[in-house]
ZAMARGU-4260 file (C-alpha; in steps of 0.2 Angstrom, whole numbers, plus 5000, padded with zeros to 4 digits):
<rodrens>
0) 5053/4841/4989 | 5062/4856/4982 | 5053/4872/4989 | 5053/4890/4982 | 5048/4905/4993
5) 5039/4920/4984 | 5038/4936/4993 | 5029/4952/4990 | 5037/4966/5000 | 5023/4978/5000
10) 5022/4995/5008 | 5007/4990/5019 | 5012/4973/5023 | 5022/4957/5016 | 5014/4943/5007
15) 5023/4926/5006 | 5020/4909/4997 | 5029/4892/4998 | 5029/4883/4981 | 5032/4865/4977
20) 5045/4867/4963 | 5043/4849/4956 | 5024/4849/4956 | 5023/4868/4952 | 5009/4870/4966
25) 5007/4882/4980 | 5008/4875/4997 | 5004/4889/5009 | 5001/4908/5010 | 5005/4920/5024
30) 5000/4938/5026 | 5007/4951/5038 | 4994/4963/5046 | 5005/4978/5042 | 5023/4983/5038
35) 5036/4980/5051 | 5044/4997/5050 | 5037/5012/5058 | 5027/5023/5047 | 5012/5021/5035
40) 5020/5024/5018 | 5037/5022/5008 | 5043/5039/5013 | 5040/5036/5031 | 5050/5020/5029
45) 5064/5029/5020 | 5065/5043/5033 | 5066/5030/5047 | 5080/5020/5038 | 5090/5036/5035
50) 5087/5043/5053 | 5089/5027/5063 | 5101/5018/5051 | 5100/5007/5036 | 5107/4992/5046
55) 5093/4993/5059 | 5079/4995/5046 | 5086/4980/5036 | 5087/4969/5052 | 5069/4973/5056
60) 5063/4968/5038 | 5074/4952/5038 | 5067/4947/5055 | 5050/4949/5048 | 5054/4939/5032
65) 5061/4925/5044 | 5045/4926/5054 | 5035/4924/5038 | 5045/4909/5032 | 5043/4901/5049
70) 5024/4903/5048 | 5023/4895/5030 | 5027/4879/5039 | 5039/4871/5027 | 5056/4862/5030
75) 5069/4876/5028 | 5082/4863/5022 | 5071/4860/5007 | 5071/4878/5002 | 5082/4881/4987
80) 5076/4898/4980 | 5068/4914/4986 | 5062/4928/4975 | 5056/4945/4981 | 5046/4958/4972
85) 5042/4976/4978 | 5046/4994/4975 | 5065/5000/4975 | 5064/5006/4993 | 5058/4990/5000
90) 5070/4980/4989 | 5085/4991/4994 | 5081/4989/5012 | 5080/4970/5010 | 5096/4970/5001
95) 5104/4983/5013 | 5111/4994/4999 | 5111/5013/4998 | 5094/5021/5000 | 5098/5040/5001
100) 5097/5042/4982 | 5079/5037/4983 | 5075/5052/4995 | 5080/5066/4983 | 5073/5069/4966
105) 5086/5082/4962 | 5103/5077/4955 | 5112/5092/4963 | 5106/5088/4980 | 5113/5070/4978
110) 5129/5076/4971 | 5131/5088/4986 | 5129/5075/4998 | 5141/5063/4989 | 5127/5050/4986
115) 5131/5037/4973 | 5116/5027/4967 | 5119/5009/4968 | 5116/4996/4954 | 5098/4991/4955
120) 5098/4979/4940 | 5092/4961/4942 | 5104/4950/4952 | 5105/4933/4960 | 5113/4932/4977
125) 5117/4917/4989 | 5107/4918/5005 | 5122/4921/5016 | 5125/4938/5007 | 5108/4944/5014
130) 5113/4948/5032 | 5102/4939/5044 | 5092/4929/5032 | 5089/4912/5040 | 5091/4901/5025
135) 5105/4889/5020 | 5120/4899/5013 | 5118/4891/4995 | 5100/4896/4993 | 5098/4907/4978
140) 5090/4924/4981 | 5082/4933/4966 | 5080/4952/4966 | 5072/4960/4951 | 5077/4976/4942
145) 5070/4993/4945 | 5065/5005/4931 | 5070/5021/4939 | 5069/5029/4956 | 5052/5025/4963
150) 5047/5013/4949 | 5052/4995/4954 | 5049/4977/4951 | 5031/4978/4957 | 5027/4991/4943
155) 5035/4979/4930 | 5025/4965/4937 | 5009/4974/4935 | 5013/4978/4917 | 5017/4960/4913
160) 5004/4951/4923 | 4990/4962/4918 | 4992/4959/4900 | 4995/4978/4897 | 5010/4975/4885
165) 4999/4965/4873 | 4985/4978/4871 | 4984/4988/4855 | 4972/5002/4862 | 4977/5016/4874
170) 4977/5008/4892 | 4982/5013/4909 | 4987/5000/4923 | 4988/5006/4941 | 4993/4997/4957
175) 4982/5004/4970 | 4992/5006/4986 | 5002/5019/4996 | 5014/5021/4981 | 5002/5020/4967
180) 5013/5015/4952 | 5005/5018/4935 | 5009/5015/4917 | 5001/5022/4902 | 5003/5013/4885
185) 5000/5022/4869 | 5005/5011/4854 | 5023/5005/4857 | 5026/5019/4870 | 5024/5016/4888
190) 5026/5030/4901 | 5028/5026/4919 | 5025/5036/4935 | 5022/5034/4954 | 5013/5045/4967
195) 5014/5044/4985 | 4995/5042/4987 | 4996/5039/5005 | 4989/5025/5016 | 4970/5028/5015
200) 4968/5016/5001 | 4975/5003/5012 | 4963/5007/5026 | 4977/5016/5036 | 4976/5034/5043
205) 4957/5031/5044 | 4950/5031/5061 | 4942/5014/5060 | 4953/5008/5046 | 4962/4991/5044
210) 4970/4981/5030 | 4961/4968/5020 | 4958/4955/5033 | 4943/4945/5041 | 4930/4957/5048
215) 4935/4972/5036 | 4921/4981/5027 | 4926/4981/5008 | 4910/4987/5001 | 4893/4995/5005
220) 4877/4993/4995 | 4861/5002/4996 | 4845/4992/5000 | 4827/4998/5002 | 4829/5002/5021
225) 4847/5005/5023 | 4865/5000/5018 | 4872/4982/5018 | 4890/4981/5024 | 4900/4968/5014
230) 4913/4960/5024 | 4928/4949/5021 | 4928/4932/5029 | 4942/4921/5035 | 4946/4916/5018
235) 4946/4934/5012 | 4929/4931/5002 | 4915/4943/5003 | 4901/4939/5015 | 4885/4948/5021
240) 4888/4960/5036 | 4875/4971/5045 | 4862/4981/5037 | 4864/4998/5044 | 4857/5016/5045
245) 4872/5026/5041 | 4865/5042/5048 | 4864/5034/5066 | 4872/5019/5076 | 4856/5008/5072
250) 4858/4991/5066 | 4843/4986/5055 | 4847/4968/5053 | 4862/4958/5059 | 4873/4950/5046
255) 4883/4933/5045 | 4900/4941/5049 | 4906/4953/5063 | 4912/4970/5058 | 4930/4975/5064
260) 4934/4990/5053 | 4935/4998/5036 | 4947/4993/5023 | 4953/5005/5009 | 4940/4998/4997
265) 4927/5001/5010 | 4932/5019/5011 | 4929/5021/4992 | 4911/5013/4994 | 4906/5023/5009
270) 4911/5039/5000 | 4902/5034/4984 | 4886/5029/4993 | 4886/5044/5004 | 4889/5056/4990
275) 4875/5048/4980 | 4863/5050/4995 | 4869/5069/4996 | 4876/5065/5014 | 4893/5073/5009
280) 4897/5090/5003 | 4916/5090/5003 | 4923/5090/5015 | 4908/5089/5027 | 4896/5075/5032
285) 4878/5081/5033 | 4872/5070/5048 | 4869/5076/5066 | 4886/5071/5073 | 4895/5073/5056
290) 4899/5055/5055 | 4893/5040/5044 | 4889/5025/5054 | 4893/5007/5050 | 4884/5000/5066
295) 4887/5005/5084 | 4906/5002/5084 | 4913/5008/5067 | 4910/5025/5059 | 4918/5037/5046
300) 4923/5055/5050 | 4926/5071/5041 | 4945/5068/5045 | 4943/5052/5035 | 4936/5061/5020
305) 4951/5072/5019 | 4963/5058/5021 | 4954/5048/5007 | 4954/5063/4996 | 4973/5065/4997
310) 4975/5047/4990 | 4961/5049/4977 | 4967/5066/4972 | 4985/5060/4970 | 4980/5045/4959
315) 4969/5056/4948 | 4983/5069/4947 | 4994/5055/4942 | 4984/5049/4927 | 4980/5067/4922
320) 4999/5070/4922 | 5003/5055/4911 | 4989/5060/4899 | 4997/5077/4897 | 5014/5069/4895
325) 5008/5058/4881 | 4998/5073/4873 | 4981/5064/4874 | 4964/5067/4882 | 4957/5057/4897
330) 4943/5052/4885 | 4956/5043/4875 | 4960/5030/4889 | 4947/5017/4885 | 4954/5003/4895
335) 4960/5002/4913 | 4968/4989/4924 | 4967/4989/4943 | 4981/4979/4952 | 4984/4975/4970
340) 4973/4971/4985 | 4963/4987/4984 | 4962/4986/4965 | 4954/4968/4967 | 4942/4971/4981
345) 4936/4988/4977 | 4919/4990/4968 | 4927/4996/4951 | 4911/5005/4946 | 4911/5015/4961
350) 4930/5018/4960 | 4927/5025/4942 | 4914/5037/4948 | 4924/5043/4963 | 4939/5047/4952
355) 4951/5033/4954 | 4950/5027/4936 | 4952/5038/4920 | 4934/5044/4917 | 4933/5038/4899
360) 4937/5020/4903 | 4924/5008/4895 | 4933/4992/4901 | 4940/4989/4918 | 4950/4974/4922
365) 4954/4969/4941 | 4969/4958/4940 | 4974/4954/4958 | 4991/4955/4967 | 5003/4955/4952
370) 5019/4958/4963 | 5017/4941/4972 | 5012/4933/4956 | 5028/4939/4948 | 5039/4933/4963
375) 5031/4916/4961 | 5034/4916/4942 | 5053/4919/4945 | 5054/4906/4958 | 5046/4893/4946
380) 5056/4900/4931 | 5072/4910/4935 | 5074/4916/4917 | 5059/4928/4920 | 5071/4938/4931
385) 5081/4943/4915 | 5065/4946/4905 | 5060/4959/4918 | 5078/4966/4917 | 5076/4969/4898
390) 5059/4977/4900 | 5066/4989/4914 | 5080/4995/4903 | 5067/4999/4889 | 5056/5009/4901
395) 5069/5020/4909 | 5069/5032/4895 | 5050/5035/4897 | 5048/5038/4916 | 5039/5054/4922
400) 5045/5060/4939 | 5029/5067/4947 | 5040/5076/4960 | 5047/5087/4946 | 5031/5089/4936
405) 5023/5106/4935 | 5007/5097/4928 | 5006/5085/4943 | 5009/5100/4955 | 4995/5110/4948
410) 4983/5095/4946 | 4986/5089/4964 | 4984/5107/4971 | 4966/5107/4963 | 4963/5090/4971
415) 4968/5095/4988 | 4957/5111/4986 | 4942/5100/4981 | 4944/5087/4995 | 4951/5097/5009
420) 4944/5114/5006 | 4927/5112/4997 | 4932/5120/4981 | 4916/5119/4970 | 4917/5109/4954
425) 4914/5124/4943 | 4929/5132/4950 | 4939/5116/4949 | 4936/5114/4930 | 4939/5133/4927
430) 4956/5132/4935 | 4960/5115/4926 | 4956/5124/4909 | 4967/5139/4914 | 4981/5127/4918
435) 4979/5118/4901 | 4976/5101/4910 | 4968/5087/4901 | 4949/5089/4903 | 4941/5080/4917
440) 4925/5073/4908 | 4911/5065/4917 | 4914/5046/4921 | 4907/5033/4909 | 4891/5026/4917
445) 4890/5008/4911 | 4909/5003/4910 | 4912/4984/4908 | 4920/4977/4923 | 4930/4961/4921
450) 4935/4954/4938 | 4949/4941/4934 | 4950/4934/4952 | 4938/4935/4967 | 4953/4937/4979
455) 4969/4947/4976 | 4979/4930/4979 | 4968/4918/4969 | 4977/4902/4975 | 4981/4901/4993
460) 4988/4883/4992 | 4982/4867/5001 | 4987/4873/5018 | 4977/4889/5016 | 4981/4907/5022
465) 4989/4912/5039 | 4990/4929/5046 | 5004/4937/5057 | 4996/4950/5067 | 5011/4955/5078
470) 5023/4959/5064 | 5042/4958/5068 | 5047/4960/5086 | 5044/4973/5100 | 5058/4983/5107
475) 5060/4989/5125 | 5065/5007/5130 | 5069/5016/5146 | 5072/5035/5146 | 5081/5043/5161
480) 5069/5054/5170 | 5053/5045/5164 | 5040/5046/5178 | 5029/5032/5170 | 5014/5044/5169
485) 5008/5035/5153 | 5005/5050/5143 | 5014/5044/5128 | 5004/5027/5129 | 4988/5037/5130
490) 4992/5049/5116 | 4998/5036/5104 | 4985/5035/5090 | 4990/5017/5085 | 4992/5010/5102
495) 5010/5005/5098 | 5016/5009/5116 | 5013/5000/5132 | 5022/4997/5149 | 5032/4981/5150
500) 5025/4966/5160 | 5042/4963/5167 | 5045/4980/5175 | 5034/4996/5174 | 5050/5006/5172
505) 5052/5000/5154 | 5041/5005/5139 | 5038/4992/5125 | 5036/4999/5107 | 5028/4989/5093
510) 5037/4996/5077 | 5024/4988/5066 | 5010/4999/5074 | 5021/5015/5076 | 5018/5029/5063
515) 5036/5033/5064 | 5045/5050/5061 | 5029/5057/5053 | 5020/5056/5070 | 5031/5058/5086
520) 5015/5061/5097 | 5024/5051/5110 | 5039/5063/5110 | 5028/5079/5108 | 5016/5075/5122
525) 5029/5069/5135 | 5027/5081/5150 | 5045/5079/5156 | 5051/5080/5138 | 5062/5065/5141
530) 5055/5054/5127 | 5066/5055/5112 | 5061/5045/5097 | 5078/5046/5089 | 5086/5038/5105
535) 5076/5022/5103 | 5088/5008/5099 | 5075/4997/5090 | 5084/4981/5097 | 5071/4967/5097
540) 5065/4963/5115 | 5081/4970/5124 | 5078/4983/5137 | 5091/4997/5134 | 5094/5013/5144
545) 5096/5027/5132
</rodrens>
């Protein structure tokens, strides 16, 4: 049996499949619970790699890729191809090539630092050229092209796999995740963009948030006496959770599946239902304890509203910017495609009303995980790699860099004011008109929803799906002068730190749980000021005195 491995190196986690190349059938699927690098978004990962070192970031990612291949449970000697798909930052870290050019939008800054952008065209490498990859040296590794800067192979994948390129009407496709790639098609012209929407749409930076996994609330529906939580089961299918009173901890009726947390799509549903019930006046929750309850153990806070608003606002500012760039109104965008896990599991009608979809969209397609699907296509037919290369070259002339766009700057400022400061809608619209932004019309009420797949990964293979909860490998640290008071452990919001079981003089850090350089609460709260994040060696499982 000849086997191919397809990998989606996503910002919130990795997805992998083993494929029987002769029978063209999927054998197994493995999902990681989170990304192996510290941080919750691509900028966190990029900053970590620059500060700690590209070599260490690469090693952590490759360790996780090897871990994922192990969990697929196929004979390594039968693997002949591996294809990866993801954004330019993830693929550059995988390949271990220059990443600093991705950290700066300005050409003068890059020139001043002597940064020479590497070639990010499509390439095929032997496995022994990817340091640390535990495959036979002659296994072919396929790496697709990037369009420009923050638009990579995953963005190409969503355009191809969604069917956007064949559409004649004006249409927008968006990959709903922390990087929020989007492409607007107007006739033969395609304009691309990407905004750092933040991790809330993946269930991160939410108090009881989690990635799409068993036990996650992915939707909320109103019933006569309360709200029904819809939860993902062990096969990532929707099942009935508890019927709850969202104004208190009371469970009205127990469901068939336990509730562990809220995924990004659940965040959207909670916002929609609470706004419809007049329980939210941005950014406040109008309940006795200023929380929305999903039972006695899970709730949604005003802090969560602000975090969700950053993501929703970034995406809305993104398609406002693309419409302005194209010289069209939002009402002209009649078709929208939603890609990615969040784009699959979210209630599309609620997403439209909340602001995640252009308000004039009359048809909304939910198209699944297009990045993994494209990696699988390349494994089965390597010629697809060069087709994507041709598309990337065509699109480079029509890329809109949001970081340099005055339109995006103004649109996002309004969104932050709306979600975080409680700006009234009337004032929002007045400023929008003053800034000459495309008019934000009221959303279509009866849009047609076409859900192509029930799961973001339609075919899990005959072995089904397996999860890696502890992603990568923990590292041990020992700071001279540490009194072992445990303050850093107590203050860590993601429970990434613990004392070693071998000796209480050594701390253990799980990089996959750590929020990275954007957090550093461990360092800030150390009473003795001996905890230095920059001094962590990030050597897997090896106690190191720093």
